N, C-alpha and C positions, 0 to 999 in steps of 0.2 A: 651713278650709283643706283638709280632707279631699277636697272636691270637685275639686280640682285633678288628683288622680290618675285618676279615671274620664275626665275631660276629656283628659288626656294619652293615656290608652288610645284614646280615640275619634280623636284627631288622628293618633296613630301608625297607626291602621288606614287613615285617609284617605290618609295619605302612602304606605303600603304598596300600597293598591289603585290609587292614581294611578300609581305607578311601573310597575305591570304592566298598565296600560291599562284597568282596570275600576273606575273611581271609584264607579259606582253600587252596587257591592257593599257599600259603607259603610251601605246602607239595610237590611242585615239587622237584624232586631229586637234582637238581642243587642248590636249596636253602638250602635243608638239608645237602648237601655236605659241603656248606660253614659253617653250624653250626657245623658239625662234625669235619671239619678242625679247627675251633675255639676251640672246646673242646679239641682236640688232642694237639694243640699248647699250650693252656693255662695249660693243665695238664701234658704236656711232654709225652704223650702216643703216642709212635712212630707208632704202629699199626694203630691207629685211623687216624693219619696224612696220612699215606700211602694209606689206603683205601679211605679217603676223596679226596686225589689227584687223584686217578684213577677216581672217580665219577665226580670230578669238570671237568677234561679233557674230560670225556665222554660226559658231558652235553653241551659243547660249540657248537659242530656242530648242534645238534637238536635245541638249542636255536636260532642259526643264521638262520636256515631254518624257524622256527616258526616266527621270526621277519619279515622274508621276506613274509611269507604267510599271517600273520594277519596284517602286516603293522602298528603295535603298538610298538613303541620303546620309552622307557622312560629313562631319565638320571640315575635313580636308577637301572633299569635293566642293563644298559650298565656297570655302576659302579660295581654292584654286580657280574656280570659275568666276566668281564675283570679284575676287581680288585681281585676277587677270583682266577682267572687263574694266575695272577701275584704272589699272596701270596703262592698258591699252588706250583708254579715252584721254588719259593725261598725256601719253606719248604722242598721240595723234594731234592733240591740241598744240604741241610744240613743233612737230615736224610737218604738219599740215598734209592734206590728201592731194594726190595728183591723179589725173585721168589716166585711164588705160591700164590699170594695175590688176583689175579683176581677172583677166586671162591668166596672169602669172599665179594668182591665188588658186585658180581652178587646176592649173598644172601641177602645183604643189600638192593639192588635195588629191588628184588622180594618181600621182606618183606614190604617195603614201598609202592610198587605198591598194595599189598594185603590190607594194611591199607587204602589206597586211595579208593580201590574198596568197602571196607566196610563202610567207613566213610565220603566219600566226595560226593557232588552232581554229579550225573552221567552226567548232562549237561556240567560240567567243564572238564570232562575226564582227570583228573590230572594223570600224568604218563601213559597215555593211559590205565587206569585201567577199563574202562567200555566199549569202542568200538574202532573200527578200526580208526586210525588217519585220518582225512578228505583227505589228499593228496594221501592216499593209497586205498581209497574205490573202485576205478576202478580196482585195481589189486587183492585185497583180500576182499571178502565180509563177510565171517564168522569170528567172533571175535576169536574163539579158533584157527583158522589157523594163524590169525595175531599174536596172543599172542605167539604161538609156534615159529613162524618165527622170531618175534621181540626178543624173549628171546634168540634164538641162535645168533642173530645179536649183542645183547648186550654183551653176553658172548665172542664172537669172538673179538669184539671191546675192551673190557676190557683186554682181553689177549694181544691184539696188543699194547694197551697203556702201559701195564705193560712191554712188551718186549722192546718197545722204551725207556721207562724210565729206564729200567736196562742197556740199551746201553749208554744213555746219563748220567745217574747217578748210576753207578755200586756200589755194596756194598763195604764198606771198609773191609779190612782184617787186622784189628788191635784190640788192647785190647779195645779201646773205642767202637767199634762196637759190640764187645762180650757183654760188660756190658750193652749197650744200648738195645740189643736184649733180654738179661736175665731179664732186668727190664720189658720189654714189655710181656714176658712170665709169669710173676708173677702177 
């Protein structure tokens, strides 16, 4: 039942963005990570939970920077990000972290970024799918360079987050963990 909360956070963001006329903003990775976390928790799909946790944790620093830059902070935004973080940490404390999942997190991120490039308004620049993020324009001017650098940064950060989670929440070495992972593979 814990999965109901990140689902609520996602739906609250959909409502908030729809009210202001920018529903495509819900495609930011941090919101989709909450949705993936909800799906994983509600279905018991451990791999989805683990990938969602990586992406939730990855999204917190960029969200904080964005709130500082644009100076728009809403209660729903704070609830969805910090609430999602709390649920993610609780979920990973139960499911534990496994090695080698950061590439899947990167693939999910890149897939979502591609969808945003194809289907979202360029002026919203969701998941920086269209242009260099404003605070980096003096450093990198060509989008392809920005995209290459940011992809490496995303990869390294997901790897570091996975490493930290594996230290904080190491895998179990019991029959329960084996059954859990076998279920995920099927």
